C-alpha positions as CSV (number, residue, x, y, z in Angstrom):
1,M,124.8,176.8,129.0
2,A,123.3,173.8,130.6
3,S,122.9,170.7,128.4
4,I,121.6,167.0,128.8
5,S,124.7,165.0,129.7
6,D,123.3,161.6,128.1
7,W,125.6,161.7,125.0
8,S,128.7,162.8,127.1
9,V,128.1,159.7,129.4
10,Q,127.9,157.2,126.5
11,K,131.1,158.7,124.9
12,A,132.9,158.4,128.3
13,V,131.6,154.8,129.0
14,F,132.8,153.8,125.3
15,E,136.1,155.3,126.1
16,K,136.5,153.5,129.2
17,L,135.3,150.3,127.8
18,A,137.4,150.4,124.6
19,G,140.4,151.4,126.5
20,D,140.5,148.5,129.2
21,T,143.0,146.1,128.0
22,A,141.5,143.1,130.2
23,L,138.2,143.9,128.7
24,S,139.3,144.1,125.2
25,S,141.4,140.8,125.3
26,L,137.8,139.0,125.8
27,L,136.5,140.6,122.8
28,A,136.9,139.2,119.1
29,S,137.7,142.4,117.6
30,G,139.5,143.7,120.9
31,S,139.1,147.4,121.5
32,G,136.9,147.5,118.6
33,G,134.4,145.0,120.0
34,V,132.3,147.8,121.5
35,Y,129.3,149.1,119.5
36,D,126.5,151.5,119.4
37,F,125.5,150.1,116.1
38,V,126.5,146.4,115.4
39,P,127.9,146.2,111.8
40,P,126.7,142.9,109.8
41,T,130.5,141.8,109.8
42,A,131.0,141.9,113.7
43,L,132.7,139.0,115.3
44,F,131.5,137.3,118.6
45,P,131.9,138.2,121.3
46,Y,131.1,141.7,121.4
47,I,129.5,144.5,123.5
48,V,126.5,146.6,122.4
49,F,125.2,149.9,124.1
50,G,121.5,149.1,125.0
51,D,118.6,151.2,126.4
52,M,119.3,154.2,128.4
53,Q,116.7,156.0,130.6
54,S,117.4,159.5,131.6
55,R,115.6,161.8,134.1
56,P,116.3,165.2,135.7
57,L,117.6,165.1,139.2
58,D,117.4,168.6,140.1
59,T,118.1,170.4,143.4
60,A,117.6,174.2,144.2
61,D,121.1,174.8,142.9
62,I,121.9,172.2,140.5
63,V,120.4,170.7,137.4
64,G,121.5,167.1,137.6
65,R,120.8,163.8,135.6
66,E,120.1,160.4,136.5
67,M,120.6,157.8,134.0
68,T,120.2,154.0,133.7
69,M,122.5,152.5,131.0
70,T,122.3,148.9,129.8
71,L,125.2,147.3,128.1
72,T,124.8,143.7,126.7
73,A,127.4,141.1,125.6
74,Y,126.9,138.6,122.9
75,S,128.7,135.3,122.5
76,Q,128.3,132.1,120.5
77,K,130.7,130.0,122.9
78,N,128.8,127.1,124.5
79,G,127.8,127.9,128.0
80,F,127.8,131.0,129.8
81,K,131.5,131.3,130.7
82,E,132.5,133.7,128.3
83,I,129.6,136.1,129.0
84,R,130.2,136.0,132.6
85,L,133.8,137.0,132.1
86,I,132.9,139.9,129.9
87,L,130.2,141.0,132.4
88,S,132.8,140.9,135.2
89,A,135.3,142.8,133.1
90,I,132.6,145.5,132.6
91,Y,131.8,145.8,136.1
92,A,135.5,146.2,137.1
93,C,135.9,148.8,134.5
94,L,132.7,150.9,135.4
95,H,131.4,150.1,139.0
96,R,132.3,153.2,141.3
97,Q,134.9,154.3,138.7
98,S,135.3,157.9,137.6
99,L,134.1,158.9,134.1
100,S,135.4,162.0,132.2
101,L,132.7,163.8,130.7
102,D,132.6,166.9,128.5
103,G,130.7,169.7,130.1
104,H,129.5,167.6,133.1
105,I,130.7,165.8,136.1
106,A,129.9,162.4,136.9
107,I,128.9,161.9,140.4
108,R,128.3,158.2,140.7
109,C,128.5,155.2,138.5
110,D,127.1,152.1,140.2
111,E,126.0,148.7,138.8
112,T,122.4,148.0,139.6
113,G,122.0,144.4,138.2
114,L,122.6,141.9,135.5
115,D,121.2,139.1,133.7
116,T,122.2,136.4,131.3
117,S,120.1,134.3,128.9
118,T,120.1,132.5,125.5
119,E,118.2,133.2,122.4
120,N,115.6,130.9,121.1
121,D,118.2,128.9,119.1
122,G,120.1,128.2,122.1
123,Q,123.3,129.1,120.0
124,L,123.5,132.9,121.0
125,Y,124.3,133.9,124.6
126,K,124.0,137.2,126.0
127,G,124.4,139.0,129.2
128,S,123.1,142.5,130.2
129,I,124.5,144.8,132.9
130,R,122.9,148.0,134.2
131,F,124.4,151.1,135.7
132,R,123.0,154.1,137.4
133,I,124.9,157.3,136.8
134,L,124.4,160.7,138.2
135,T,125.8,163.8,136.8
136,E,125.7,167.5,137.1
137,P,126.9,170.3,134.9
138,Q,130.6,171.3,135.3
139,P,130.6,174.7,137.0
140,E,131.4,177.7,134.9
141,E,134.5,179.5,135.8
């Protein structure tokens, strides 16, 4: 039975990020610093899953999906160095890397852009990085 691959993609991206020692070393809570929901006790810096857009990308034979996923890193260090190091580690972890999906195959995972900014008070730095991910159902045997 065909299904939408969005949740499988988010789980695979989470596992990839949480399992990367270079990235974990940059986060206050190590591999626990990657969130879908940020608890009030979270320590900076951390990464949170942001917006995801998903649309069908069907062919005559395959019911595929095209997704855009945003990951946002937050830091309270002065300056953008910490944010840029985290974004670079996320890029190394995901750009053109394989993702292990449940019931689906990840065809591509490509970084499509990033941006950095500060919040109004100038005390919180953030950086967002976006990925385009193409999937198709795993063939039934």
